[in-house]
PDB file of N, CA, C and O in Angstrom:
ATOM      1  N   MET A   1       0.858  -1.187   0.000  1.00  0.00           N
ATOM      2  CA  MET A   1       0.000   0.000   0.000  1.00  0.00           C
ATOM      3  C   MET A   1       0.895   1.238   0.000  1.00  0.00           C
ATOM      4  O   MET A   1       1.834   1.334   0.790  1.00  0.00           O
ATOM      5  N   SER A   2       0.601   2.168  -0.877  1.00  0.00           N
ATOM      6  CA  SER A   2       1.405   3.375  -0.980  1.00  0.00           C
ATOM      7  C   SER A   2       1.103   4.320   0.182  1.00  0.00           C
ATOM      8  O   SER A   2       0.077   4.206   0.853  1.00  0.00           O
ATOM      9  N   HIS A   3       2.021   5.248   0.394  1.00  0.00           N
ATOM     10  CA  HIS A   3       1.850   6.246   1.458  1.00  0.00           C
ATOM     11  C   HIS A   3       0.585   7.075   1.221  1.00  0.00           C
ATOM     12  O   HIS A   3      -0.164   7.366   2.154  1.00  0.00           O
ATOM     13  N   GLU A   4       0.358   7.454  -0.056  1.00  0.00           N
ATOM     14  CA  GLU A   4      -0.818   8.251  -0.386  1.00  0.00           C
ATOM     15  C   GLU A   4      -2.098   7.464  -0.120  1.00  0.00           C
ATOM     16  O   GLU A   4      -3.080   8.019   0.373  1.00  0.00           O
ATOM     17  N   GLN A   5      -2.088   6.160  -0.450  1.00  0.00           N
ATOM     18  CA  GLN A   5      -3.263   5.329  -0.213  1.00  0.00           C
ATOM     19  C   GLN A   5      -3.519   5.193   1.281  1.00  0.00           C
ATOM     20  O   GLN A   5      -4.666   5.253   1.724  1.00  0.00           O
ATOM     21  N   ASN A   6      -2.457   5.011   2.059  1.00  0.00           N
ATOM     22  CA  ASN A   6      -2.592   4.913   3.501  1.00  0.00           C
ATOM     23  C   ASN A   6      -3.188   6.201   4.066  1.00  0.00           C
ATOM     24  O   ASN A   6      -4.065   6.145   4.928  1.00  0.00           O
ATOM     25  N   ASP A   7      -2.728   7.351   3.596  1.00  0.00           N
ATOM     26  CA  ASP A   7      -3.274   8.635   4.039  1.00  0.00           C
ATOM     27  C   ASP A   7      -4.748   8.747   3.661  1.00  0.00           C
ATOM     28  O   ASP A   7      -5.560   9.214   4.460  1.00  0.00           O
ATOM     29  N   GLN A   8      -5.097   8.325   2.455  1.00  0.00           N
ATOM     30  CA  GLN A   8      -6.491   8.393   2.018  1.00  0.00           C
ATOM     31  C   GLN A   8      -7.363   7.486   2.885  1.00  0.00           C
ATOM     32  O   GLN A   8      -8.485   7.855   3.233  1.00  0.00           O
ATOM     33  N   ASP A   9      -6.858   6.309   3.233  1.00  0.00           N
ATOM     34  CA  ASP A   9      -7.603   5.405   4.118  1.00  0.00           C
ATOM     35  C   ASP A   9      -7.839   6.054   5.477  1.00  0.00           C
ATOM     36  O   ASP A   9      -8.927   5.948   6.044  1.00  0.00           O
ATOM     37  N   ARG A  10      -6.818   6.723   5.992  1.00  0.00           N
ATOM     38  CA  ARG A  10      -6.957   7.415   7.285  1.00  0.00           C
ATOM     39  C   ARG A  10      -8.016   8.500   7.200  1.00  0.00           C
ATOM     40  O   ARG A  10      -8.852   8.627   8.095  1.00  0.00           O
ATOM     41  N   VAL A  11      -7.985   9.284   6.128  1.00  0.00           N
ATOM     42  CA  VAL A  11      -8.952  10.374   5.962  1.00  0.00           C
ATOM     43  C   VAL A  11     -10.366   9.808   5.866  1.00  0.00           C
ATOM     44  O   VAL A  11     -11.284  10.297   6.525  1.00  0.00           O
ATOM     45  N   GLU A  12     -10.536   8.770   5.039  1.00  0.00           N
ATOM     46  CA  GLU A  12     -11.870   8.186   4.896  1.00  0.00           C
ATOM     47  C   GLU A  12     -12.374   7.628   6.222  1.00  0.00           C
ATOM     48  O   GLU A  12     -13.557   7.747   6.541  1.00  0.00           O
ATOM     49  N   SER A  13     -11.481   7.022   6.990  1.00  0.00           N
ATOM     50  CA  SER A  13     -11.870   6.471   8.287  1.00  0.00           C
ATOM     51  C   SER A  13     -12.272   7.587   9.250  1.00  0.00           C
ATOM     52  O   SER A  13     -13.250   7.450   9.984  1.00  0.00           O
ATOM     53  N   ARG A  14     -11.519   8.692   9.251  1.00  0.00           N
ATOM     54  CA  ARG A  14     -11.780   9.799  10.172  1.00  0.00           C
ATOM     55  C   ARG A  14     -12.932  10.671   9.702  1.00  0.00           C
ATOM     56  O   ARG A  14     -13.495  11.424  10.497  1.00  0.00           O
ATOM     57  N   ALA A  15     -13.294  10.587   8.426  1.00  0.00           N
ATOM     58  CA  ALA A  15     -14.343  11.442   7.879  1.00  0.00           C
ATOM     59  C   ALA A  15     -15.726  11.095   8.431  1.00  0.00           C
ATOM     60  O   ALA A  15     -16.653  11.896   8.315  1.00  0.00           O
ATOM     61  N   HIS A  16     -15.872   9.922   9.024  1.00  0.00           N
ATOM     62  CA  HIS A  16     -17.139   9.594   9.677  1.00  0.00           C
ATOM     63  C   HIS A  16     -17.237  10.462  10.928  1.00  0.00           C
ATOM     64  O   HIS A  16     -16.424  10.338  11.844  1.00  0.00           O
ATOM     65  N   LEU A  17     -18.225  11.330  10.958  1.00  0.00           N
ATOM     66  CA  LEU A  17     -18.320  12.319  12.025  1.00  0.00           C
ATOM     67  C   LEU A  17     -18.584  11.668  13.378  1.00  0.00           C
ATOM     68  O   LEU A  17     -19.370  10.729  13.504  1.00  0.00           O
ATOM     69  N   LEU A  18     -17.898  12.201  14.382  1.00  0.00           N
ATOM     70  CA  LEU A  18     -18.162  11.813  15.760  1.00  0.00           C
ATOM     71  C   LEU A  18     -19.517  12.391  16.164  1.00  0.00           C
ATOM     72  O   LEU A  18     -19.986  13.335  15.527  1.00  0.00           O
ATOM     73  N   PRO A  19     -20.157  11.856  17.199  1.00  0.00           N
ATOM     74  CA  PRO A  19     -21.472  12.376  17.601  1.00  0.00           C
ATOM     75  C   PRO A  19     -21.472  13.890  17.829  1.00  0.00           C
ATOM     76  O   PRO A  19     -22.419  14.580  17.451  1.00  0.00           O
ATOM     77  N   GLU A  20     -20.408  14.400  18.448  1.00  0.00           N
ATOM     78  CA  GLU A  20     -20.341  15.844  18.718  1.00  0.00           C
ATOM     79  C   GLU A  20     -20.253  16.631  17.407  1.00  0.00           C
ATOM     80  O   GLU A  20     -20.825  17.714  17.285  1.00  0.00           O
ATOM     81  N   GLU A  21     -19.531  16.075  16.432  1.00  0.00           N
ATOM     82  CA  GLU A  21     -19.384  16.743  15.149  1.00  0.00           C
ATOM     83  C   GLU A  21     -20.682  16.647  14.337  1.00  0.00           C
ATOM     84  O   GLU A  21     -21.061  17.592  13.646  1.00  0.00           O
ATOM     85  N   ALA A  22     -21.350  15.508  14.429  1.00  0.00           N
ATOM     86  CA  ALA A  22     -22.599  15.317  13.688  1.00  0.00           C
ATOM     87  C   ALA A  22     -23.668  16.289  14.165  1.00  0.00           C
ATOM     88  O   ALA A  22     -24.520  16.712  13.383  1.00  0.00           O
ATOM     89  N   THR A  23     -23.626  16.644  15.443  1.00  0.00           N
ATOM     90  CA  THR A  23     -24.602  17.577  15.998  1.00  0.00           C
ATOM     91  C   THR A  23     -24.548  18.923  15.277  1.00  0.00           C
ATOM     92  O   THR A  23     -25.583  19.514  14.967  1.00  0.00           O
ATOM     93  N   VAL A  24     -23.340  19.396  15.018  1.00  0.00           N
ATOM     94  CA  VAL A  24     -23.194  20.691  14.346  1.00  0.00           C
ATOM     95  C   VAL A  24     -23.019  20.546  12.843  1.00  0.00           C
ATOM     96  O   VAL A  24     -23.166  21.519  12.103  1.00  0.00           O
ATOM     97  N   GLY A  25     -22.704  19.327  12.386  1.00  0.00           N
ATOM     98  CA  GLY A  25     -22.565  19.074  10.961  1.00  0.00           C
ATOM     99  C   GLY A  25     -21.216  19.495  10.418  1.00  0.00           C
ATOM    100  O   GLY A  25     -20.397  20.096  11.115  1.00  0.00           O
ATOM    101  N   SER A  26     -21.007  19.163   9.156  1.00  0.00           N
ATOM    102  CA  SER A  26     -19.768  19.521   8.466  1.00  0.00           C
ATOM    103  C   SER A  26     -20.069  19.669   6.985  1.00  0.00           C
ATOM    104  O   SER A  26     -20.724  18.809   6.397  1.00  0.00           O
ATOM    105  N   ASP A  27     -19.598  20.751   6.377  1.00  0.00           N
ATOM    106  CA  ASP A  27     -19.798  20.963   4.943  1.00  0.00           C
ATOM    107  C   ASP A  27     -18.936  20.009   4.123  1.00  0.00           C
ATOM    108  O   ASP A  27     -19.305  19.622   3.014  1.00  0.00           O
ATOM    109  N   ASP A  28     -17.779  19.631   4.680  1.00  0.00           N
ATOM    110  CA  ASP A  28     -16.850  18.759   3.949  1.00  0.00           C
ATOM    111  C   ASP A  28     -16.116  17.866   4.941  1.00  0.00           C
ATOM    112  O   ASP A  28     -15.000  18.189   5.349  1.00  0.00           O
ATOM    113  N   PRO A  29     -16.729  16.738   5.339  1.00  0.00           N
ATOM    114  CA  PRO A  29     -16.108  15.866   6.342  1.00  0.00           C
ATOM    115  C   PRO A  29     -14.719  15.371   5.954  1.00  0.00           C
ATOM    116  O   PRO A  29     -13.862  15.217   6.824  1.00  0.00           O
ATOM    117  N   GLU A  30     -14.476  15.116   4.663  1.00  0.00           N
ATOM    118  CA  GLU A  30     -13.155  14.626   4.262  1.00  0.00           C
ATOM    119  C   GLU A  30     -12.091  15.711   4.421  1.00  0.00           C
ATOM    120  O   GLU A  30     -10.980  15.418   4.862  1.00  0.00           O
ATOM    121  N   ALA A  31     -12.408  16.949   4.073  1.00  0.00           N
ATOM    122  CA  ALA A  31     -11.448  18.049   4.259  1.00  0.00           C
ATOM    123  C   ALA A  31     -11.194  18.267   5.742  1.00  0.00           C
ATOM    124  O   ALA A  31     -10.059  18.493   6.161  1.00  0.00           O
ATOM    125  N   GLN A  32     -12.262  18.196   6.533  1.00  0.00           N
ATOM    126  CA  GLN A  32     -12.127  18.345   7.985  1.00  0.00           C
ATOM    127  C   GLN A  32     -11.246  17.229   8.532  1.00  0.00           C
ATOM    128  O   GLN A  32     -10.364  17.488   9.350  1.00  0.00           O
ATOM    129  N   ALA A  33     -11.470  15.998   8.096  1.00  0.00           N
ATOM    130  CA  ALA A  33     -10.665  14.866   8.553  1.00  0.00           C
ATOM    131  C   ALA A  33      -9.208  15.044   8.161  1.00  0.00           C
ATOM    132  O   ALA A  33      -8.311  14.772   8.959  1.00  0.00           O
ATOM    133  N   GLY A  34      -8.965  15.499   6.939  1.00  0.00           N
ATOM    134  CA  GLY A  34      -7.593  15.731   6.496  1.00  0.00           C
ATOM    135  C   GLY A  34      -6.884  16.762   7.345  1.00  0.00           C
ATOM    136  O   GLY A  34      -5.718  16.585   7.697  1.00  0.00           O
ATOM    137  N   ALA A  35      -7.579  17.841   7.678  1.00  0.00           N
ATOM    138  CA  ALA A  35      -6.990  18.890   8.512  1.00  0.00           C
ATOM    139  C   ALA A  35      -6.701  18.373   9.925  1.00  0.00           C
ATOM    140  O   ALA A  35      -5.647  18.661  10.492  1.00  0.00           O
ATOM    141  N   ILE A  36      -7.631  17.616  10.483  1.00  0.00           N
ATOM    142  CA  ILE A  36      -7.445  17.064  11.826  1.00  0.00           C
ATOM    143  C   ILE A  36      -6.245  16.126  11.844  1.00  0.00           C
ATOM    144  O   ILE A  36      -5.412  16.201  12.747  1.00  0.00           O
ATOM    145  N   LEU A  37      -6.152  15.243  10.852  1.00  0.00           N
ATOM    146  CA  LEU A  37      -5.047  14.279  10.818  1.00  0.00           C
ATOM    147  C   LEU A  37      -3.703  14.957  10.562  1.00  0.00           C
ATOM    148  O   LEU A  37      -2.685  14.553  11.124  1.00  0.00           O
ATOM    149  N   THR A  38      -3.698  15.983   9.719  1.00  0.00           N
ATOM    150  CA  THR A  38      -2.454  16.718   9.468  1.00  0.00           C
ATOM    151  C   THR A  38      -1.959  17.378  10.751  1.00  0.00           C
ATOM    152  O   THR A  38      -0.776  17.296  11.081  1.00  0.00           O
ATOM    153  N   GLU A  39      -2.871  18.035  11.475  1.00  0.00           N
ATOM    154  CA  GLU A  39      -2.504  18.678  12.739  1.00  0.00           C
ATOM    155  C   GLU A  39      -2.021  17.641  13.755  1.00  0.00           C
ATOM    156  O   GLU A  39      -1.053  17.878  14.479  1.00  0.00           O
ATOM    157  N   SER A  40      -2.688  16.510  13.804  1.00  0.00           N
ATOM    158  CA  SER A  40      -2.293  15.448  14.711  1.00  0.00           C
ATOM    159  C   SER A  40      -0.895  14.923  14.381  1.00  0.00           C
ATOM    160  O   SER A  40      -0.085  14.694  15.279  1.00  0.00           O
ATOM    161  N   ASP A  41      -0.617  14.733  13.091  1.00  0.00           N
ATOM    162  CA  ASP A  41       0.703  14.260  12.668  1.00  0.00           C
ATOM    163  C   ASP A  41       1.793  15.252  13.058  1.00  0.00           C
ATOM    164  O   ASP A  41       2.872  14.852  13.495  1.00  0.00           O
ATOM    165  N   ILE A  42       1.517  16.531  12.902  1.00  0.00           N
ATOM    166  CA  ILE A  42       2.496  17.562  13.276  1.00  0.00           C
ATOM    167  C   ILE A  42       2.786  17.497  14.768  1.00  0.00           C
ATOM    168  O   ILE A  42       3.944  17.522  15.185  1.00  0.00           O
ATOM    169  N   ARG A  43       1.716  17.415  15.577  1.00  0.00           N
ATOM    170  CA  ARG A  43       1.919  17.326  17.030  1.00  0.00           C
ATOM    171  C   ARG A  43       2.680  16.066  17.397  1.00  0.00           C
ATOM    172  O   ARG A  43       3.539  16.102  18.278  1.00  0.00           O
ATOM    173  N   GLU A  44       2.386  14.966  16.749  1.00  0.00           N
ATOM    174  CA  GLU A  44       3.075  13.704  17.025  1.00  0.00           C
ATOM    175  C   GLU A  44       4.555  13.798  16.664  1.00  0.00           C
ATOM    176  O   GLU A  44       5.407  13.287  17.390  1.00  0.00           O
ATOM    177  N   ASP A  45       4.859  14.453  15.543  1.00  0.00           N
ATOM    178  CA  ASP A  45       6.255  14.614  15.123  1.00  0.00           C
ATOM    179  C   ASP A  45       7.025  15.489  16.097  1.00  0.00           C
ATOM    180  O   ASP A  45       8.213  15.261  16.325  1.00  0.00           O
ATOM    181  N   GLN A  46       6.371  16.481  16.672  1.00  0.00           N
ATOM    182  CA  GLN A  46       7.040  17.399  17.597  1.00  0.00           C
ATOM    183  C   GLN A  46       7.175  16.807  18.997  1.00  0.00           C
ATOM    184  O   GLN A  46       7.996  17.270  19.788  1.00  0.00           O
ATOM    185  N   LYS A  47       6.389  15.803  19.303  1.00  0.00           N
ATOM    186  CA  LYS A  47       6.342  15.148  20.612  1.00  0.00           C
ATOM    187  C   LYS A  47       5.944  16.125  21.706  1.00  0.00           C
ATOM    188  O   LYS A  47       4.888  15.952  22.316  1.00  0.00           O
ATOM    189  N   ILE A  48       6.738  17.127  21.972  1.00  0.00           N
ATOM    190  CA  ILE A  48       6.346  18.176  22.918  1.00  0.00           C
ATOM    191  C   ILE A  48       6.642  19.518  22.264  1.00  0.00           C
ATOM    192  O   ILE A  48       7.552  19.638  21.444  1.00  0.00           O
ATOM    193  N   ALA A  49       5.883  20.493  22.628  1.00  0.00           N
ATOM    194  CA  ALA A  49       6.070  21.824  22.054  1.00  0.00           C
ATOM    195  C   ALA A  49       7.368  22.432  22.575  1.00  0.00           C
ATOM    196  O   ALA A  49       7.771  22.164  23.707  1.00  0.00           O
ATOM    197  N   PRO A  50       8.016  23.241  21.762  1.00  0.00           N
ATOM    198  CA  PRO A  50       9.221  23.925  22.234  1.00  0.00           C
ATOM    199  C   PRO A  50       8.890  24.784  23.454  1.00  0.00           C
ATOM    200  O   PRO A  50       7.774  25.287  23.583  1.00  0.00           O
ATOM    201  N   ASP A  51       9.844  24.944  24.322  1.00  0.00           N
ATOM    202  CA  ASP A  51       9.707  25.772  25.529  1.00  0.00           C
ATOM    203  C   ASP A  51       8.693  25.214  26.521  1.00  0.00           C
ATOM    204  O   ASP A  51       8.141  25.970  27.321  1.00  0.00           O
ATOM    205  N   THR A  52       8.439  23.925  26.486  1.00  0.00           N
ATOM    206  CA  THR A  52       7.556  23.301  27.460  1.00  0.00           C
ATOM    207  C   THR A  52       8.286  22.139  28.111  1.00  0.00           C
ATOM    208  O   THR A  52       9.287  21.641  27.595  1.00  0.00           O
ATOM    209  N   VAL A  53       7.765  21.722  29.250  1.00  0.00           N
ATOM    210  CA  VAL A  53       8.350  20.603  29.974  1.00  0.00           C
ATOM    211  C   VAL A  53       7.282  19.528  30.095  1.00  0.00           C
ATOM    212  O   VAL A  53       6.149  19.804  30.489  1.00  0.00           O
ATOM    213  N   LEU A  54       7.650  18.315  29.756  1.00  0.00           N
ATOM    214  CA  LEU A  54       6.731  17.202  29.874  1.00  0.00           C
ATOM    215  C   LEU A  54       6.984  16.517  31.210  1.00  0.00           C
ATOM    216  O   LEU A  54       8.082  16.019  31.461  1.00  0.00           O
ATOM    217  N   GLU A  55       5.974  16.495  32.061  1.00  0.00           N
ATOM    218  CA  GLU A  55       6.103  15.868  33.365  1.00  0.00           C
ATOM    219  C   GLU A  55       5.435  14.503  33.346  1.00  0.00           C
ATOM    220  O   GLU A  55       4.378  14.319  32.743  1.00  0.00           O
ATOM    221  N   HIS A  56       6.066  13.558  34.011  1.00  0.00           N
ATOM    222  CA  HIS A  56       5.494  12.223  34.148  1.00  0.00           C
ATOM    223  C   HIS A  56       5.190  12.007  35.619  1.00  0.00           C
ATOM    224  O   HIS A  56       6.094  11.816  36.433  1.00  0.00           O
ATOM    225  N   ARG A  57       3.900  12.038  35.953  1.00  0.00           N
ATOM    226  CA  ARG A  57       3.482  11.816  37.339  1.00  0.00           C
ATOM    227  C   ARG A  57       2.334  10.830  37.364  1.00  0.00           C
ATOM    228  O   ARG A  57       1.607  10.671  36.383  1.00  0.00           O
ATOM    229  N   THR A  58       2.183  10.179  38.485  1.00  0.00           N
ATOM    230  CA  THR A  58       1.046   9.288  38.666  1.00  0.00           C
ATOM    231  C   THR A  58      -0.045  10.051  39.400  1.00  0.00           C
ATOM    232  O   THR A  58       0.208  11.111  39.971  1.00  0.00           O
ATOM    233  N   SER A  59      -1.258   9.512  39.384  1.00  0.00           N
ATOM    234  CA  SER A  59      -2.369  10.222  40.013  1.00  0.00           C
ATOM    235  C   SER A  59      -2.152  10.420  41.505  1.00  0.00           C
ATOM    236  O   SER A  59      -2.602  11.424  42.057  1.00  0.00           O
ATOM    237  N   ASP A  60      -1.480   9.500  42.168  1.00  0.00           N
ATOM    238  CA  ASP A  60      -1.257   9.676  43.608  1.00  0.00           C
ATOM    239  C   ASP A  60      -0.264  10.796  43.895  1.00  0.00           C
ATOM    240  O   ASP A  60      -0.181  11.258  45.033  1.00  0.00           O
ATOM    241  N   GLN A  61       0.481  11.239  42.907  1.00  0.00           N
ATOM    242  CA  GLN A  61       1.397  12.358  43.078  1.00  0.00           C
ATOM    243  C   GLN A  61       0.721  13.698  42.788  1.00  0.00           C
ATOM    244  O   GLN A  61       1.292  14.750  43.078  1.00  0.00           O
ATOM    245  N   THR A  62      -0.472  13.674  42.225  1.00  0.00           N
ATOM    246  CA  THR A  62      -1.120  14.920  41.830  1.00  0.00           C
ATOM    247  C   THR A  62      -2.372  15.242  42.622  1.00  0.00           C
ATOM    248  O   THR A  62      -2.848  16.377  42.588  1.00  0.00           O
ATOM    249  N   VAL A  63      -2.918  14.255  43.341  1.00  0.00           N
ATOM    250  CA  VAL A  63      -4.187  14.441  44.022  1.00  0.00           C
ATOM    251  C   VAL A  63      -4.023  14.113  45.496  1.00  0.00           C
ATOM    252  O   VAL A  63      -3.419  13.101  45.854  1.00  0.00           O
ATOM    253  N   THR A  64      -4.562  14.971  46.347  1.00  0.00           N
ATOM    254  CA  THR A  64      -4.580  14.686  47.760  1.00  0.00           C
ATOM    255  C   THR A  64      -5.862  13.927  48.066  1.00  0.00           C
ATOM    256  O   THR A  64      -6.959  14.454  47.879  1.00  0.00           O
ATOM    257  N   PRO A  65      -5.725  12.674  48.541  1.00  0.00           N
ATOM    258  CA  PRO A  65      -6.946  11.898  48.817  1.00  0.00           C
ATOM    259  C   PRO A  65      -7.815  12.565  49.865  1.00  0.00           C
ATOM    260  O   PRO A  65      -7.310  13.113  50.845  1.00  0.00           O
ATOM    261  N   SER A  66      -9.126  12.519  49.658  1.00  0.00           N
ATOM    262  CA  SER A  66     -10.045  13.132  50.616  1.00  0.00           C
ATOM    263  C   SER A  66     -10.388  12.163  51.743  1.00  0.00           C
ATOM    264  O   SER A  66     -10.781  12.588  52.830  1.00  0.00           O
ATOM    265  N   GLU A  67     -10.243  10.875  51.493  1.00  0.00           N
ATOM    266  CA  GLU A  67     -10.460   9.882  52.537  1.00  0.00           C
ATOM    267  C   GLU A  67      -9.427   8.780  52.410  1.00  0.00           C
ATOM    268  O   GLU A  67      -8.870   8.579  51.331  1.00  0.00           O
ATOM    269  N   PRO A  68      -9.165   8.074  53.476  1.00  0.00           N
ATOM    270  CA  PRO A  68      -8.175   7.003  53.398  1.00  0.00           C
ATOM    271  C   PRO A  68      -8.677   5.871  52.492  1.00  0.00           C
ATOM    272  O   PRO A  68      -9.880   5.625  52.407  1.00  0.00           O
ATOM    273  N   PRO A  69      -7.750   5.190  51.820  1.00  0.00           N
ATOM    274  CA  PRO A  69      -8.174   4.084  50.965  1.00  0.00           C
ATOM    275  C   PRO A  69      -8.786   2.950  51.784  1.00  0.00           C
ATOM    276  O   PRO A  69      -8.475   2.793  52.965  1.00  0.00           O
ATOM    277  N   ASP A  70      -9.648   2.166  51.159  1.00  0.00           N
ATOM    278  CA  ASP A  70     -10.275   1.031  51.850  1.00  0.00           C
ATOM    279  C   ASP A  70      -9.294  -0.089  52.095  1.00  0.00           C
ATOM    280  O   ASP A  70      -9.660  -1.117  52.665  1.00  0.00           O
TER     281      ASP A  70
END
């Protein structure tokens, strides 16, 4: 399968509107899907935005429990 065919398959798969998108509709679901996937690919390639710090924490490090665990 060619790269272009793989991209087209991704667009066609994503062009099916999510419930939230179907509520407001779309004039061109395939163009919308292409834009969403392109933006996603860019973010994936960048991994993290410049001038930001990626923190790895677990939920117990971020939340103070309100009651003791059972």
